[in-house]
Residue, then its C-alpha position, 0 to 999 in steps of 0.5 A: m106936314k108940308e114938304d119943303g118946296e111945296r107951295t100952297i096957292v092962296v086965291e081970292l074967292s069969287d063971290a063978292d058977297t062972301v067975306d074971308s071967314g065962315i062961321f060954323t056950329w057942329d051939332i055933335i050928337r046929330d053929326l051935322v055942321y051948320g055954316d054960313s055961305a062964306l064957310a060953304e065957299l071956303f070948303g067948296l060946298a053948296a051954301n043951301e046944304v051947309s045952312q041946313g047941316l052936313p056931316l063933319k065927314l064931308y068937310l074933312d073930305r075937303v081938307h088936304p089929305e096930308d092935313r086930315p089926320w092931324l086935324a081930326k086928332t086936334i078936333t078930338e083933343t079939343i072935345v076931350g080936353g074942353r079947350a079952345q082950338q086953333s088950327f092951320y090947314r088946307v081946304k079944297t075950293r069948288g075950283g079944286i084948288y087948295v087954300s090955307v085957312v086957320a080955324f078957331g073953335r071950342c066945344f061946349q058941353d051940356r049940364e051932364g058934361t056931354p059934348i054937344l056943340y062945337s062952334g067956331i070960325v074958319v078964316l082964309e090964312s091970307a086974311t090973318s097976320t103971318n104966323d111963322n109957327r103954324r102947322h100944315 
């Protein structure tokens, strides 16, 4: 949770080819998250590595330490509950600055009911409408 008086700095991303949102798919069985260059930019990771898949832990390591436990719990609840997810949290860019993002995701199961894919989009919070009920 954010303390009163704590500020989150929202910055414009430097890559002109990068939009304000990144798409991802997490192969849960192999624990590899695949994403586009926008997702890589948001999380301060190398685009070529993100497109080839990286473990979820590398993404969670980029999440603000105060937001990480809550986000991990939300992801687990989304997988178990089979419902859509919307989360607000902060991630560290390549420049070491935290930016606020909102993520939308959903887990998909195979025919036996085993969770196999978790897909979604991560958007700079400044690119979405203001929501006074968000969590940090």
